[in-house]
N, C-alpha and C positions, 0 to 999 in steps of 0.2 A: 851802678852802686847807690841805693834806695835810703838816707834816713828815714825810720819811721819813728811819728809819735804816736797814743797813744793813752789816752781816757784809762784809768783803772779805776773798779768799782774800789770803796771802803769796805771788806769784808773783812773783818775780825770775830771772831769766836773768843769769849772769854777763858777757855783755855790756852790761848797763846799765849796768853798776860804771865800766867805762872807761873814757868821758869825765868822771867827777866824778874821777878822776885824771888825766886827760892822757894812758892808754894807750889802745895798741892791737895788735892782735894779732902786730906786726913787736919792741915792745919786754918780751913778753909771758913773764916766764920760767916755770918750772915752780914757783918758789919763789913768786913773787907768786901763780899761781893758786892754788896750795895755800894762802895767807894768804885769796886771798878769799872761798876755800868754803868755809873755816871759819870767816869775819865774819859772809855771809850765812847759813852758818847758824844764827851765835851769836844774831845779830839777827831769826831768824824764831821762837826761843826765848821771846825778850823781847817782842815784838810782837804787840799785839793792834789789828789795822787796822778801822779802822771808819767808816762816812763817814754823811754825813747830808744831806737835799737836799730843799727845796721850791721852789715855784712860784709867780711873784707876776704880778700884772694891773698892766700899767702904769696909773695915774692920770691924768697930766699929762707934757707934755714939750713945755718952752718953748725959748729960746735957752741957757737959763743948765742947766736943768736938768732930769734923767728922777726923778719920784716916784712909789714905788709904791703900789700898796694895803695897808692892814695891814703897812706896815716904816717904819721909820724910815729906813732907806738912801735916801740920795739921789745919784745916779751926777751926777758932775759932770766939767767939763773939757770942752775944746773938741775935743780930739784922742780921748775918751774918750764923747761923746755922739757921735760921728761912726760909731765902731764900734757905737755900739747906738739910729742912726735909724731905723731902719725894723723894732724891736723892738716886740710889743706886749705880750711877759709876757717877763720875766725869772726864771731858776732860779738859785736861788743855791746853792752848795755848798759843802760841807767835807770835808775828810777825816785823817786822823791815824794814826801808828805806836804812838800811845800813851806814858802815862806811865812805864815799865820801859825802857823803849829811850831819853831824855831821858836819865832818871839815871843809868845806865848809861855813856850818852854824855859827860856831866858830869863821872864821876869818870873817864874816860878819859880827859880834855882835860886834869886836870889831872899826865898824866903825858907824856913826851917819846916818839916812836918812830914805828914803823908803826903798831900796833894801832890809837891815837884816829883816825890819820889814815883806815885803814880803815873804822872802824864808822862815822865818820861820811860817808863817801863812799859805803859803801853803806847807811845810814840815806835819805841824800838819796834815790837813786835809788831806793829803797823807796815813799817818800812818793811822786813823783810816779809811779810806778807805779801805786799806790791812785789818785791824780786822773785818769790815763790810762783808768783799769778805770771809775771813775764818769762821766767825759766821756765814753764810749762807751755806757754804760747811757742816762745822758741825752740824747744827743743821737737814739738812736736811737728814745727817743720822742715827743723833738721833731719828725723827721721825721715817722712813723707820723702823725700829726698834719696832718701840712701844713705845717710852720711850716720854715722853712731856722735851721738854728742859727750862729750867730759864734761867732767864739774865744772860748780859755776870758780872763777880763779878772777883774782882783782891786783894791783898792782899794791904792793904791802904787805899780803901773803908772802907765805915762807920767805924765797929769796929774791923772790922782785920788786925791788924799791920801791918805794913810793911815791917817791919822784915823778916817777911816771902816769901818776892819776893825771896829771893835767893834757896830758895827748892823748890819752884815755876819753877824757868827756869834750875836746875841742874837734875831734876825730866821730864825734857822735854830733858834734853844735847840741851841747849839753847847754848851752845859754835859751833854746829853746823851750825848756821847759824851768829855766829858770838857776840851772845848778851851775855851779863856778868852783872855784879850788882856792884856798888862800895861800900864801907864797909859802907855809908850809906843807901845803899839799895833803889839806883835810878840804872835804867836802864842804861845801856850803850854798844852801842851809843844812844846816845837821838834822840828823835823820832823813840823810840818801844813801844810797847805794848802788855802786859802778862795776861791772863785773864782764867778766871775759868765758865765754864757750865755746869751745876747737870742735871742727867738723871732722872727726877718724872715720879716713876709710875702711879701719878696720874695728871690729866689735871690742868694746874696753866695760870696764864697770866705774862708774860714774862717782868717783874718789879724788882723793886730793894724795894719794903717798903713791908711791909703786906696788905692784901686787904682792912683795914680799913682806908690806911695811901697811897692809890695810888698817883701817881703824875699827876698833870692834865693833862702833855703834853703826859700820856700813852707810852713815848717813851721808848724806848729799852737802850740808851745809859743811864750810868751813869751822876748823875749831873756833876759831878768831869768832865766828857768827854764834856760834851755839849756844848758850845761854846757860847749858852747863856747863861750860868750859872751867868754873871754875870748882867745882865740884868731882870733875870728871878724876877718875881712879887712876884713867893710864897716860903714859907719860909723853903721847901723843898731841892731849892737848899743851903741853910748852912748844911740839914745834912750830906752829901758825904765828906769826908776828905782824899781822899786819894791822893797822890802827885805823878801826872798823867807826863810824859814825854812821849808826843806823838809826 
């Protein structure tokens, strides 16, 4: 089992930030657009985007848990177990924008005004972009080897307790990309994401819920990751309880 490090490009389109601010083309003024573009540039200069991931063989599956070879991480919870029920391997991954972005955001958070708000939104969008980049790379590898990838899942999603965050980070040596976990199981630096992707032996839909409870949007993001969750008319948006620090 090899733990792989990857330098990810900072590649963020301005439209990816709109949902994090509740914006769309209709209410985007030239002033807001200019502020957003300037903020994207500032974050890009501070960011050190990196990722790491590793594949683990499933050692046993029971009614209550899924265990992995060479990892202390356990997959628990009825909803979570259903998500990985047909997986024979599991890929653990993590991405981060780095400590400089986190430090700048902490400094800005002491101030009021649009600068801190826009910086936070851009950093969140950029971190999700990193997760999508690494997700795409891993999904390609899984499919080339004849398996079917599940949607991304993390400790804190649904009924998988957030306390398993540390075991996930330790399993992939997250410290190699500067990633740690607080005593409260939150990622540090902030603007980091961890996730798990299963290797299913049978065709599946990349979704977070059982077939009879598919999200109307059919997206691969969890409800916790979705920037539109506060405005989603679906009750599914209340099912995901992850404490996200993207």
